[in-house]
N, C-alpha and C positions, 0 to 999 in steps of 0.2 A: 795496793797502799794509794788512796786517791789523794791522800794530802803530800803529795812530790810538789816539793814548789824547789826549782831551780834558775840564781842567781850569779850574777860577777863576786867572785869571792873579794876578800876584802883581807887587806893587810892585818886586819886582827883572826882572820883565819890560819894563819901560819902553825900556831900550836895545835892547833887539833884536827889538819890537815896531814901534819907530820906524825903524830899518834896513828891516824888511818891510813900513812904509807909504811908505817913500821909494822902493824898489825896486822897487814895484809900482804903486807910483801910477800912473794913467793917465786922461785924457779918456774911455775907455769906461767909466769904473764914477765917477769924480770929477768936483764941479761946484765943490771949493773949491781952491784953489792945492797943490801938496804941501808935506810938510813941510820948515823948512829946518834944515838941518843942525845947529842947536842946540839946535833946539826937542825938546819930550818929548812922546812921545807919550799918556801919558796928560796931563788937565788937570782942574780944579777939576771941570767940569761932567761928565765922565767919565774917571772912574777904575779904576780896575784891579777895583775890585767891579762894572761894569758889564760885564767883556768875560770870554770863552772864549778857552782857549787850544789848538789842535791840538799835539800832537807825533808827530812820528813818524821814524824813524828816529836816533834819540838830541834831535835839536833841535826847532825850534818851525818849524809847518811852516803853520800860519795862525789866525786868531783870529776873531773877530765878538764886537759888541755887540748888548745885552739892556737895553735900559733903556724906562720907562715913557713912554707916545706922548703926553704931556701933562701938567703938573701938577695938571690936575682931578681932583680927586673924584670925580665924575661919569663917568671915564672910567680909574678903576684898575684895570679889569677887563684893561685891553688894554696889550698891550707891542708896540715896535718894534725888527727887526734895525736893525740899527746898524753900518755898515763890516768890512763882512765883506771877508774877504786870504787868500789862499792863495799862498805862496813858489810863483815859478815851477817850482823842480825837483817841488813836490810835487803841482804838478796832474793833472788828467784819474785820480786814486787814489786818489777818495773823500774825501776829506777837505773840502772843501766839503758836501756831504752829511750827512758827517759831525759837522759845525759848526752845521749849519742844525734839526739835527736834536737838537745839545747845546741849542741855544736853544731850540727848542720845549719841551722836557721844563723846563727851565729858569726858561723864562716859566710853566711851570705849577706848577712848585714853587711860584712866588712865587704864586698865585692870581688868575693872564691867565685869560681864557674868549676871549681873539682874542691873535693875533699877527699885526703889518702890516711892511711894508717900504716901501722907494720902488724903482725900479729904472730907469736910464737905458732909455731904448727900445730902444735900436741895440747893449744891451748883451743879446747872444742868448744866449752861455751860462751869464752869471746865473741869467737868465728861466728858463731849459730848467734849472737845476737846483734853483732855488726851486720851478716846475710841480712836479718829482719829490719834490719835501718838500710837497707836497698845496697849497703856495700860488695860487690865482686871481685875477687882475688883474680889480679893483673898478674902475678910475677908469684915466682918460688924461688929461694934461694937454698936448694937441700943443705943440708947439714952445719948452717951458718955460726952456730954457738954450741958449746958444749957447757953444757948443765947438767949438774947433777951426774956427771959422766956418763952423759948422753947426747951424741949430736942432735940439735932439734934445728928444723926449718924457721927458714926468715920468710913469712906469708907478707907481701905487699895486697892491699886491697885500695880501691876507692869508687868513687860514684861520681858524680853530676850533681850540682845543687840546682 
């Protein structure tokens, strides 16, 4: 897919991103319940300013958040990827990789020296995507989450920017 464009999210993207979040929600990647039908995508904690949106074929294909790892000044050089999602129709076309590469570049522009993320151990497609973007496993919390009756590892990954 050569027409992928990644841009900053806009407040007006909220309905489309909420629909995408609900449509792609799965225990393969999510540890919290899905958004309710009436819930907004953006929140006080994570507004449009922290998200990047991928567009392809004239519509939103995915999103990713780039947030400070913690509110501590001593940790201000680290950003964390938050909430990557790619719509079903756009999967396997490079949208996820474009989003991750753009997120790392956004972190660099924000002055970050490192980017981290958390991914569920059973989410093999996401782990391969992050590895393709230069992330490596830096730690594992075995059985951290109970999802659909199974204990799932929480995998920490990171890379320099």
